[in-house]
C-alpha positions as CSV (number, residue, x, y, z in Angstrom):
1,M,249.2,33.7,188.9
2,T,249.7,36.5,187.1
3,E,252.1,36.1,184.6
4,P,255.3,38.8,184.6
5,A,255.0,41.4,181.6
6,G,258.8,40.6,180.6
7,G,256.9,37.3,179.5
8,L,253.7,38.6,178.0
9,L,255.6,40.8,175.8
10,V,257.9,38.0,174.5
11,R,254.7,36.2,173.9
12,A,253.2,39.0,171.9
13,A,256.4,39.3,170.1
14,Q,255.8,35.4,169.2
15,V,252.5,35.9,167.7
16,V,252.7,39.6,166.2
17,I,255.8,39.2,164.3
18,P,255.2,35.9,162.2
19,G,251.9,38.0,161.0
20,I,253.6,41.2,160.1
21,G,256.1,39.0,158.2
22,L,253.7,37.2,156.4
23,L,251.7,40.6,155.4
24,L,254.7,42.5,154.3
25,K,255.5,39.1,152.0
26,K,252.1,39.4,150.6
27,T,252.3,43.3,150.5
28,L,255.7,42.9,148.1
29,L,254.1,40.1,145.8
30,A,251.0,42.4,145.3
31,V,253.7,45.1,144.5
32,A,255.4,42.9,142.3
33,G,252.1,41.7,140.1
34,I,251.2,45.2,139.8
35,I,254.4,46.1,138.6
36,V,254.4,43.4,135.9
37,A,250.6,44.0,135.1
38,A,251.9,47.7,134.6
39,T,254.8,47.0,132.5
40,I,252.6,45.0,130.0
41,G,249.9,47.2,130.4
42,L,252.1,50.1,129.3
43,W,253.5,47.6,126.6
44,I,250.2,46.9,125.1
45,W,249.5,51.0,125.3
46,S,252.7,51.9,123.7
47,G,251.8,49.3,120.6
48,L,247.9,50.8,120.1
49,N,249.2,54.1,120.3
50,V,252.1,53.6,117.8
51,R,249.4,51.9,115.5
52,G,246.3,54.1,116.6
53,G,243.9,52.2,113.9
54,L,246.9,52.0,111.3
55,Q,248.7,49.2,110.9
56,V,252.2,50.3,110.1
57,A,253.7,46.8,109.2
58,D,251.6,46.3,105.9
59,R,250.0,50.2,106.0
60,Q,246.4,48.9,106.3
61,E,244.2,51.8,107.1
62,T,240.3,52.4,107.6
63,V,239.4,55.8,106.1
64,P,235.9,56.8,107.2
65,P,234.6,58.9,105.0
66,G,235.6,62.3,105.0
67,A,238.9,61.9,107.6
68,G,241.5,63.7,106.6
69,I,244.9,62.3,105.6
70,R,248.0,63.9,105.6
71,A,250.3,64.0,102.9
72,D,252.9,62.0,104.9
73,G,250.8,59.3,105.7
74,Q,250.0,60.0,109.2
75,G,246.2,60.6,110.8
76,A,245.2,63.9,111.2
77,N,245.1,63.7,114.9
78,E,248.1,61.5,115.4
79,P,251.3,63.9,115.2
80,G,254.0,61.3,116.8
81,L,253.6,58.5,114.2
82,S,256.3,55.8,114.6
83,V,257.3,53.3,112.3
84,P,258.1,49.1,112.8
85,G,261.2,48.5,115.3
86,G,260.8,51.2,117.4
87,R,262.7,53.7,115.9
88,G,260.8,57.1,115.1
89,P,261.8,59.1,112.4
90,D,263.8,61.3,114.1
91,R,266.1,58.5,114.7
92,E,266.2,57.3,111.1
93,S,269.8,56.1,110.0
94,A,271.4,57.6,107.0
95,A,271.6,54.0,105.5
96,A,267.9,53.3,105.8
97,R,267.5,56.7,103.9
98,D,269.7,55.6,101.0
99,V,268.4,52.3,100.0
100,L,264.9,53.3,99.6
101,P,262.6,51.0,97.0
102,V,262.7,52.5,92.9
103,T,259.2,51.8,92.5
104,H,256.4,51.5,94.4
105,E,253.3,49.6,94.6
106,L,249.9,50.4,95.8
107,T,246.7,48.4,96.7
108,V,243.3,49.9,97.7
109,D,240.2,47.8,99.1
110,L,237.2,49.5,98.3
111,R,234.5,48.8,101.1
112,W,230.7,49.9,101.0
113,L,229.9,52.1,104.5
114,G,228.4,50.5,107.2
115,S,228.4,46.4,105.3
116,A,232.1,45.9,104.8
117,E,230.9,44.4,101.5
118,P,233.5,45.0,98.4
119,A,232.9,48.1,96.4
120,A,233.4,46.5,92.9
121,L,233.4,48.0,89.6
122,I,234.2,51.2,90.7
123,W,236.5,53.4,88.7
124,A,239.1,55.2,90.2
125,R,241.9,58.0,88.9
126,L,245.3,58.1,90.4
127,V,247.1,61.5,89.9
128,G,250.4,62.0,91.0
129,L,251.3,65.5,92.7
130,V,255.0,65.5,91.3
131,E,255.9,66.1,87.5
132,G,256.7,63.7,85.5
133,V,254.1,61.2,86.3
134,D,251.1,60.5,84.0
135,P,247.7,60.1,85.5
136,R,246.4,56.1,85.7
137,R,242.8,55.2,85.6
138,A,242.0,51.8,86.8
139,R,238.2,49.7,88.2
140,S,238.0,47.8,90.9
141,D,237.5,43.8,90.8
142,A,235.0,41.7,92.2
143,R,236.6,42.0,95.7
144,G,236.7,45.5,95.7
145,G,240.5,45.6,94.9
146,L,242.6,48.5,93.2
147,R,246.1,48.0,92.4
148,F,248.8,50.7,90.8
149,T,252.3,49.0,90.1
150,E,255.6,50.8,89.0
151,L,255.2,54.1,90.9
152,P,257.7,56.3,91.7
153,A,258.1,57.5,94.9
154,G,256.1,60.6,96.2
155,A,252.9,62.0,96.6
156,Y,249.7,60.8,95.3
157,R,245.7,61.6,95.3
158,L,243.2,59.1,94.5
159,N,240.0,60.1,93.2
160,I,236.5,58.4,93.5
161,G,233.8,60.9,92.1
162,S,234.8,63.9,94.3
163,D,236.1,62.4,96.8
164,R,240.1,61.9,97.1
165,L,242.6,59.9,99.3
166,D,246.4,61.3,99.4
167,V,249.1,58.8,99.6
168,V,252.7,59.6,100.2
169,L,254.9,56.5,98.4
170,G,258.5,56.3,99.9
171,E,260.3,54.2,102.4
172,R,257.9,50.9,101.6
173,P,258.0,48.8,98.2
174,S,254.2,48.5,98.5
175,E,251.2,50.6,100.8
176,H,247.6,49.5,101.4
177,R,244.7,51.6,102.4
178,V,241.2,50.7,103.1
179,W,238.2,53.3,102.1
180,D,234.8,53.0,103.3
181,L,232.2,54.8,100.4
182,V,229.1,55.9,100.7
183,P,226.5,55.1,97.5
184,L,224.3,57.3,96.6
185,T,222.2,55.2,94.5
186,D,221.2,51.6,96.1
187,F,218.2,49.0,94.6
188,R,218.2,45.6,93.8
189,G,216.7,43.5,90.8
190,Q,216.8,40.3,88.7
191,V,218.1,39.4,85.2
192,F,215.8,36.4,83.2
193,T,216.3,35.0,80.0
194,P,213.5,35.4,77.1
195,D,211.8,32.3,78.5
196,G,211.3,33.5,82.1
197,L,214.2,31.8,83.8
198,P,216.8,33.7,85.8
199,I,220.1,33.7,84.6
200,S,223.5,33.9,86.5
201,D,226.8,36.4,85.5
202,A,224.5,38.8,83.6
203,V,225.9,42.3,83.6
204,V,223.7,45.5,84.3
205,L,224.8,48.2,83.1
206,A,223.9,52.2,83.8
207,Y,222.6,54.1,81.1
208,G,223.3,56.2,79.3
209,G,226.8,55.5,79.3
210,G,226.9,51.7,78.9
211,E,228.8,51.2,82.4
212,V,228.8,48.0,84.2
213,V,227.5,48.3,87.2
214,A,226.9,45.0,88.9
215,R,226.7,41.0,88.0
216,S,223.6,38.6,88.5
217,D,224.1,36.0,90.9
218,G,222.6,32.4,90.9
219,A,219.5,33.2,90.8
220,G,219.8,36.2,89.0
221,L,219.5,38.8,91.5
222,F,221.8,41.9,91.7
223,R,222.5,44.7,93.8
224,V,223.4,48.3,92.4
225,R,225.3,50.1,94.5
226,S,226.8,53.4,92.9
227,L,228.5,56.7,93.8
228,N,226.5,58.3,90.8
229,P,223.0,58.7,90.8
230,V,221.7,55.9,88.5
231,S,217.8,56.0,86.8
232,R,218.4,53.8,83.5
233,I,219.7,50.4,83.8
234,G,219.9,47.4,81.1
235,A,221.7,43.8,80.8
236,R,223.0,42.0,78.8
237,A,224.4,38.0,78.9
238,Q,226.3,35.9,76.6
239,G,224.1,34.6,74.0
240,F,221.2,36.9,74.3
241,G,220.4,40.3,73.2
242,P,220.8,43.0,75.2
243,S,217.4,43.8,77.7
244,P,215.2,46.9,77.2
245,V,216.4,49.7,79.2
246,V,214.2,50.2,82.3
247,R,214.0,53.4,84.4
248,V,214.7,52.7,88.3
249,P,211.3,53.4,90.3
250,S,211.6,55.5,93.1
251,G,210.5,53.8,96.6
252,P,211.9,52.0,99.1
253,E,212.2,48.8,97.7
254,N,213.4,50.0,94.4
255,R,213.1,46.6,92.6
256,V,213.9,46.0,88.9
257,R,213.2,43.1,86.7
258,L,215.4,43.1,83.6
259,I,214.3,40.6,80.8
260,L,216.9,39.8,77.9
261,T,216.1,39.1,74.4
262,G,217.4,36.9,71.9
263,P,219.3,35.5,70.4
264,G,222.2,37.9,71.0
265,A,225.9,38.6,68.8
266,A,229.1,38.9,70.4
267,L,232.4,41.3,69.2
268,E,236.1,40.7,70.4
269,G,239.1,42.6,68.7
270,L,242.1,43.7,69.2
271,A,243.3,47.6,69.3
272,T,246.8,48.7,68.2
273,A,248.6,51.8,68.5
274,P,250.1,53.6,65.8
275,D,253.3,52.3,66.0
276,G,252.1,48.8,66.0
277,S,252.1,48.0,69.6
278,T,249.3,47.1,72.1
279,A,246.7,49.6,72.7
280,E,245.9,48.9,76.6
281,G,243.3,51.3,78.0
282,I,241.7,52.3,74.8
283,T,238.0,53.5,75.5
284,I,235.5,51.6,72.7
285,I,232.2,52.9,72.3
286,L,229.7,50.4,70.5
287,N,226.4,52.0,68.9
288,A,226.9,55.7,70.5
289,Q,223.8,57.2,68.9
290,N,221.5,53.8,68.2
291,S,218.5,54.2,70.7
292,R,214.8,54.0,70.4
293,P,212.3,56.2,71.8
294,A,210.5,55.2,75.5
295,S,207.5,53.1,76.3
296,I,205.3,52.3,79.0
297,E,204.9,48.4,80.1
298,E,201.7,47.0,81.1
299,D,202.8,47.2,84.9
300,G,203.5,51.0,84.5
301,T,207.8,50.3,83.5
302,A,208.7,52.6,81.7
303,V,211.3,50.9,79.1
304,E,213.5,52.0,76.2
305,Q,215.7,50.4,73.5
306,S,219.5,51.5,73.5
307,D,222.2,49.6,72.0
308,R,225.2,51.6,73.7
309,M,228.2,50.0,75.3
310,E,231.5,50.8,76.4
311,L,234.3,48.5,76.4
312,M,238.2,49.0,77.4
313,T,241.0,47.1,75.9
314,D,243.7,44.9,78.4
315,S,247.3,44.9,78.9
316,E,247.0,42.9,75.3
317,G,245.3,45.3,73.7
318,R,242.1,43.0,73.6
319,F,238.7,43.6,74.1
320,F,235.2,41.4,74.0
321,G,231.9,42.9,74.1
322,F,228.7,40.6,74.2
323,G,224.8,40.8,74.5
324,L,224.5,42.6,71.4
325,R,221.7,43.1,68.7
326,P,222.5,41.5,65.9
327,G,222.8,43.7,62.8
328,M,225.4,46.6,62.0
329,T,227.4,47.4,64.8
330,D,229.1,51.3,65.2
331,V,232.4,51.2,66.5
332,R,234.0,54.4,67.7
333,V,237.5,55.0,69.8
334,P,237.7,58.5,70.9
335,A,240.8,60.5,70.0
336,V,244.0,60.2,73.1
337,E,245.6,63.5,73.5
338,G,249.0,63.5,72.3
339,R,248.8,59.2,70.9
340,S,245.8,58.7,68.7
341,V,242.7,60.5,66.8
342,E,239.4,59.4,66.5
343,W,238.9,55.9,64.9
344,N,235.2,55.3,63.4
345,G,234.0,51.8,61.8
346,R,231.6,49.3,61.5
347,V,230.9,45.9,61.6
348,E,228.1,43.2,61.1
349,A,227.3,41.1,64.2
350,L,225.7,37.8,63.6
351,A,223.6,36.2,65.8
352,G,225.4,33.2,67.6
353,A,228.5,34.5,67.0
354,S,231.4,36.3,67.7
355,E,232.7,38.7,64.9
356,F,236.3,40.0,64.9
357,L,237.8,43.6,64.7
358,H,241.3,44.9,64.2
359,I,241.1,48.5,65.2
360,R,244.5,50.2,63.9
361,L,244.6,53.6,65.4
362,R,246.1,56.4,63.8
363,G,248.6,58.5,65.3
364,A,248.1,62.1,65.8
365,V,250.2,65.0,63.9
366,S,250.5,68.6,64.5
367,V,251.2,71.4,62.4
368,A,253.4,74.8,63.8
369,G,254.2,78.2,62.0
370,V,254.0,81.8,62.2
371,V,251.4,84.3,61.2
372,S,252.6,87.6,59.7
373,N,251.4,90.5,58.1
374,V,252.0,91.9,54.2
375,A,255.0,93.9,56.0
376,G,256.6,90.9,57.3
377,Q,255.9,91.4,61.0
378,A,254.9,88.8,63.4
379,V,250.9,89.1,64.5
380,P,250.2,88.0,67.6
381,W,246.6,87.0,68.9
382,A,245.6,85.6,65.4
383,R,243.1,83.0,65.2
384,V,244.4,80.2,63.6
385,S,242.1,77.1,63.4
386,A,242.7,73.8,61.5
387,T,239.3,71.9,60.1
388,W,239.1,68.3,58.9
389,G,235.4,67.6,58.5
390,E,231.9,69.4,59.1
391,S,231.2,68.6,62.5
392,A,232.4,70.7,65.5
393,H,234.6,68.3,67.1
394,Q,236.6,68.2,63.8
395,R,238.2,71.5,64.5
396,L,240.9,72.8,66.4
397,V,241.2,76.2,67.1
398,T,244.4,78.4,68.5
399,V,245.5,82.0,68.8
400,T,249.2,83.2,68.1
401,N,252.0,84.1,70.6
402,D,253.5,87.4,70.9
403,D,255.7,86.2,68.4
404,G,253.5,84.9,65.6
405,S,254.0,81.5,66.3
406,F,251.3,78.9,67.0
407,R,251.1,74.8,66.9
408,I,248.0,72.7,67.0
409,A,248.7,69.0,68.1
410,D,246.5,66.2,67.8
411,L,245.1,66.2,64.4
412,P,244.7,63.4,62.3
413,P,246.8,63.1,59.0
414,G,245.5,63.8,55.7
415,P,243.7,66.9,54.0
416,I,243.2,69.7,56.1
417,D,241.9,73.0,55.9
418,M,244.0,75.9,57.6
419,L,242.6,80.0,58.4
420,A,244.4,82.8,60.1
421,V,242.3,85.9,61.0
422,E,243.2,88.8,62.7
423,P,240.7,91.7,62.2
424,A,243.2,94.7,61.9
425,H,245.4,92.7,59.2
426,G,243.0,90.6,57.5
427,T,242.9,86.7,56.4
428,F,244.4,83.8,55.0
429,A,243.5,80.4,54.0
430,E,244.5,77.4,52.6
431,A,244.1,73.6,52.3
432,I,247.4,71.6,53.4
433,H,248.0,68.0,53.4
434,L,249.2,66.6,56.7
435,R,251.3,63.7,56.7
436,E,251.9,60.9,59.2
437,N,254.7,61.0,61.9
438,E,256.0,64.3,61.2
439,E,255.1,67.8,62.0
440,S,254.0,69.9,59.6
441,R,255.1,73.7,58.9
442,W,252.3,76.5,57.5
443,M,253.7,80.2,57.5
444,A,250.3,82.5,56.5
445,T,250.6,86.2,55.6
446,L,247.6,87.9,56.4
447,A,246.2,90.5,53.9
448,Q,243.5,93.1,54.0
449,R,241.0,91.6,51.6
450,G,238.6,94.0,51.7
451,A,236.1,92.6,48.7
452,P,234.9,96.0,47.2
453,G,232.1,95.5,44.7
454,R,228.7,96.8,42.8
455,L,225.1,95.8,42.5
456,R,223.1,96.8,39.8
457,Y,220.0,95.6,38.6
458,H,219.3,94.6,35.2
459,D,218.5,97.6,33.5
460,G,221.5,99.4,35.2
461,R,220.2,101.5,38.2
462,P,222.2,101.2,41.3
463,A,220.5,98.5,43.9
464,T,220.5,100.6,46.9
465,G,219.7,99.6,50.2
466,V,219.8,96.0,49.6
467,H,221.6,93.1,51.8
468,L,224.0,91.0,50.9
469,L,224.7,87.6,52.7
470,V,228.1,86.4,52.4
471,T,229.2,82.9,53.5
472,S,232.0,80.7,53.0
473,A,234.0,78.1,54.7
474,Q,234.6,79.7,58.5
475,F,233.5,83.1,57.4
476,K,230.1,84.7,57.4
477,D,229.1,88.5,56.9
478,R,226.2,90.4,56.3
479,V,226.5,94.1,54.3
480,A,224.3,96.6,52.6
481,T,224.9,98.4,49.6
482,D,224.7,102.1,49.6
483,D,223.3,105.0,47.7
484,D,225.3,104.1,44.6
485,G,224.8,100.6,44.9
486,G,228.4,99.9,46.1
487,F,229.8,97.5,49.1
488,Q,232.8,96.7,51.1
489,I,233.2,93.2,52.3
490,A,235.8,93.3,55.2
491,N,238.7,90.1,55.8
492,C,237.1,88.4,53.0
493,P,238.7,84.9,52.3
494,P,239.8,84.6,48.5
495,S,236.4,83.2,47.4
496,I,232.7,83.5,48.3
497,E,231.0,80.3,48.0
498,S,227.4,81.6,48.2
499,M,226.3,85.2,48.4
500,V,222.3,86.2,48.6
501,A,220.9,89.6,47.7
502,Y,218.1,89.8,49.7
503,Q,215.7,93.2,50.9
504,V,213.9,93.4,53.9
505,H,209.8,95.1,53.5
506,D,207.5,95.8,56.1
507,G,207.0,93.3,59.0
508,G,210.4,91.8,58.6
509,R,209.2,90.2,55.5
510,Q,212.4,88.9,53.4
511,V,212.8,88.8,49.5
512,V,215.5,87.5,47.7
513,L,216.3,89.4,44.9
514,G,219.5,87.4,43.3
515,R,222.1,84.7,44.1
516,W,225.5,83.7,43.3
517,S,228.1,80.8,44.1
518,N,231.6,80.5,44.1
519,L,233.2,84.0,43.6
520,D,236.8,84.9,42.7
521,V,237.4,88.2,44.9
522,Q,241.0,88.3,44.8
523,G,240.6,90.6,41.3
524,E,240.0,94.1,41.3
525,G,236.2,93.7,42.6
526,L,232.8,92.6,42.4
527,D,230.4,93.4,40.0
528,L,227.1,91.8,40.3
529,W,224.0,92.6,38.1
530,L,220.4,91.2,39.4
531,E,217.9,89.6,36.9
532,E,214.5,90.5,36.8
533,A,213.4,87.1,38.5
534,A,213.1,87.3,42.2
535,G,213.3,84.3,44.6
536,V,210.9,84.2,47.5
537,P,211.6,83.3,51.4
538,C,210.0,79.5,52.5
539,T,210.2,77.3,55.3
540,L,211.4,73.3,54.9
541,A,209.6,70.8,56.8
542,V,210.8,66.9,56.9
543,R,210.5,64.4,59.3
544,V,213.4,61.2,59.3
545,L,212.8,58.0,60.9
546,D,215.0,55.0,60.4
547,P,213.8,51.4,59.3
548,T,212.2,50.6,62.6
549,G,210.4,53.7,62.7
550,A,212.0,55.2,65.3
551,A,213.2,59.1,65.3
552,V,216.9,59.5,63.8
553,G,219.1,61.6,65.9
554,D,222.4,61.9,64.4
555,V,221.0,63.8,61.0
556,R,221.8,66.9,59.4
557,L,220.6,68.8,56.5
558,L,222.5,70.2,53.8
559,I,220.8,73.0,51.4
560,G,221.8,75.0,48.9
561,E,221.3,75.8,45.4
562,P,221.4,73.1,43.2
563,G,224.6,72.1,42.1
564,A,226.5,74.1,44.4
565,P,227.5,73.5,47.8
566,A,225.6,73.6,50.7
567,S,225.0,77.2,52.1
568,I,223.0,75.9,55.0
569,V,223.8,73.0,57.3
570,T,221.2,72.5,60.2
571,G,221.5,71.3,63.9
572,A,219.8,68.3,65.4
573,P,215.8,67.5,64.7
574,K,213.3,67.7,67.7
575,E,213.0,64.6,69.4
576,D,210.9,63.0,67.0
577,G,213.0,63.5,64.0
578,T,211.0,66.7,62.7
579,F,212.9,69.4,60.8
580,K,211.6,73.1,60.3
581,V,214.2,75.1,58.6
582,G,213.1,78.9,57.6
583,P,213.6,81.3,56.2
584,V,215.8,79.8,53.5
585,F,216.1,81.2,50.2
586,G,214.3,79.9,47.2
587,P,212.9,78.6,44.6
588,P,214.3,75.7,44.0
589,L,216.5,74.3,46.7
590,Q,218.2,70.7,46.9
591,V,218.3,68.9,50.0
592,V,220.7,66.5,51.3
593,L,220.3,64.2,54.4
594,K,223.6,63.2,56.2
595,S,224.1,60.9,58.8
596,P,227.1,59.2,60.2
597,R,225.2,55.9,60.5
598,F,223.0,56.1,56.8
599,G,225.4,58.3,54.8
600,K,224.0,61.3,52.5
601,V,221.0,60.8,51.0
602,S,220.0,63.0,48.3
603,L,216.4,63.8,48.7
604,G,216.3,65.8,45.1
605,V,215.2,69.4,44.3
606,A,212.4,71.0,45.9
607,S,210.4,74.0,45.3
608,P,207.8,75.8,47.7
609,N,203.7,75.8,47.3
610,Q,202.0,79.0,47.4
611,L,202.5,79.5,51.1
612,G,206.0,79.7,50.6
613,L,206.3,75.7,52.3
614,I,208.8,73.0,50.9
615,D,207.0,70.2,52.5
616,L,209.0,66.8,52.3
617,G,207.0,64.9,54.6
618,T,208.4,61.9,56.1
619,I,211.6,60.0,54.9
620,H,212.2,56.3,56.0
621,L,215.6,55.6,55.6
622,E,217.1,52.1,54.9
623,W,219.5,50.2,56.6
624,P,222.8,51.5,54.5
625,G,225.4,49.5,53.1
626,R,229.4,50.3,52.7
627,L,231.5,50.6,50.1
628,L,235.5,49.4,50.2
629,V,237.3,50.2,47.0
630,S,241.0,49.2,46.1
631,F,243.5,49.7,43.6
632,E,245.1,47.8,41.0
633,P,248.1,48.1,40.6
634,E,248.8,48.9,44.4
635,N,251.6,51.0,43.9
636,R,249.7,53.2,41.6
637,S,247.0,54.3,44.3
638,D,249.3,57.3,45.7
639,E,248.2,58.7,42.5
640,V,244.7,59.2,43.0
641,E,244.1,63.0,44.3
642,R,240.3,62.7,44.2
643,I,237.6,60.6,44.8
644,R,233.9,61.3,44.2
645,M,230.9,59.9,44.7
646,F,227.5,60.9,42.8
647,A,223.7,59.8,43.6
648,P,221.1,58.5,41.4
649,D,219.6,62.2,40.3
650,G,223.6,63.3,40.0
651,V,224.1,64.8,43.2
652,L,227.7,65.1,44.9
653,L,227.7,62.6,47.9
654,H,231.4,62.9,48.3
655,D,234.5,64.6,47.4
656,A,237.6,63.9,49.0
657,G,241.4,62.7,48.2
658,H,240.3,59.3,50.0
659,L,237.6,57.0,51.5
660,P,238.0,56.0,54.8
661,D,239.7,53.1,55.6
662,D,236.5,51.1,57.2
663,G,234.4,52.1,53.8
664,L,232.2,54.6,53.1
665,V,228.9,54.3,54.6
666,M,226.2,55.0,51.7
667,A,222.3,54.7,51.4
668,P,221.5,51.5,49.2
669,G,220.9,52.0,45.4
670,A,222.6,53.0,42.3
671,H,225.8,55.3,42.8
672,E,228.6,56.4,40.2
673,L,232.2,56.7,41.1
674,R,234.7,58.7,40.0
675,V,238.4,58.5,40.4
676,E,241.0,61.2,39.3
677,G,244.1,62.3,39.4
678,R,246.9,64.1,37.1
679,K,249.3,61.0,36.8
680,I,246.2,58.7,36.0
681,K,243.4,58.4,33.8
682,S,239.6,59.8,35.0
683,E,237.7,56.2,35.8
684,S,234.0,56.4,36.2
685,V,232.1,53.2,38.1
686,A,228.9,52.5,37.9
687,L,227.8,50.5,41.4
688,T,224.7,49.4,43.1
689,V,224.8,49.2,47.0
690,E,222.4,46.7,49.0
691,S,221.6,47.5,52.5
692,G,223.5,46.0,55.4
693,E,226.4,44.9,52.9
694,D,229.8,45.4,51.9
695,L,230.3,46.5,48.5
696,R,233.9,45.7,47.3
697,V,235.3,47.4,44.1
698,R,238.7,47.1,42.9
699,V,239.7,50.1,40.1
700,A,242.0,49.3,37.4
701,L,244.2,52.9,37.3
702,T,246.3,53.3,33.8
703,A,248.8,56.1,33.6
704,A,247.5,59.2,31.9
705,Q,250.0,59.2,29.0
706,D,248.9,55.3,27.9
């Protein structure tokens, strides 16, 4: 029987409608799920977009090599960087801007790129990009961490080698960065005791410079990764002497074997600033010049001996160095601009012991003044120099301003030789004494000190066409006589230390006709006569070795006439310690050897042979001693104006108003000490200096009228 159409519709509706409802229900649930998932995804995406690899909450940022970090702290490709709490910079409240930290802290984790291992012992320099902030220097610890505290708000730049990182300190009290570094040097090695056993906690140093670049582990193994090229390394450990310096071999393995010597010594101490406070962050250099030539071991390794080491004082001004070779240790503290002058001293390091050294730095002083001419007018662009020694670094030079004024800072207290020169106005020279903790004034009046003169032979004939070599402190000139034997020395200082008359013959051969010393040119002129005898040009040769047979590199020769100041100061010798100086005018010639490590040594008076050669052969130096002088009573020590030291052959080795605070380095042997002053009686003391020992001498002072 056929069902009516209406019934069919009813039954169809009963089947379809529940299905549609179920479908709608499922659809609504699916849509709700999609909305929830989209919301969660949008929230997560928003959080990632806010952070973008930069964890703002603790400011931890990974900086790949070469990535740019803008001065505002944002990444180069992140223009809309937000801050925690969902408040962007444009919605920052005025109250939040008013409450900012007074000082800030910056911490940086250094890592080696590709390994995430800490980059330890890396020096970094933080420079403030705002005025009034001094640069700071720090070294990463064993975990590669750097920490700078008490920083005012502003922009900063962290420099490591040629790489840099810009940081802005402002809203938060602390900022943190992670910096990946690319090593330029990467090699491995192992450190052993003299018995061949691996040793832990040995420091590995790069030479020259003596900078620590790695430490050995429990198996004596180490790895050197550096931002600088490292070609020579050595090792030190407590209780042992330093290992030989080994040249790093080339090749993919680059493995180095370092063997310590023994036993060793140690040096600890305290450095105090001129005001008596602790000297933090001061560099101390040990045995800067003590090195020995390289040699080749049986396995082909190139080794050499170098005792140089650099230390730095901690926050309490203390320092500690170990692994030293027993014996005399040279200590040098470079000058710190605006704070202290260079400090030099020596201490004997004993095997198996630690010596204590107190370094009292002296404050730098300054001299200022005005340079004018004889009419009282200011002289601009005049060259003003201050000299307190014979080395190039013991002289500071400046030029005057438009009003003739000048100022030279960072000078050591004590005697200073001042010289002002301007070609159109003349010269002015004077020795002054700078006092501690005050600025000295020096006024210079330039005058044309043209020194006229006439040169004649012993029979009265004018010496025509003769060359004159004129030398004095910071002054040197060459002039020639005219048809009447006359000459003119322009801008000559008040006195001439040395003058040599010579003629130039065919082939450039020079023949000396006469010599004069300590000429006073402040009178009407110079009237010079030549004697019948004439000197000859000659060449001087000598080789200087230390007690171990190694060449001495920090030595100079002072050459001059007997009893007169040296007219020639040589440069450094060749690598084998050989000097060859010439032509020099002789005979005879007095030769003095000068070295900061060995003191002054008189080589006597020498004359050339028939070939014009003064050959002094090979000089083997002895380890020097040190002279320490005190005065009794102490309240008269200020009355001592001149201290002179003479060698056994009568050569003057030291002539100054005082001795170094840490003593005078002297060659072993008999010497004579003379103490002079206007208010005291002159005293003469015979003494003998022993090799490697300190000689303490106490001089009794009495009043001149007693």
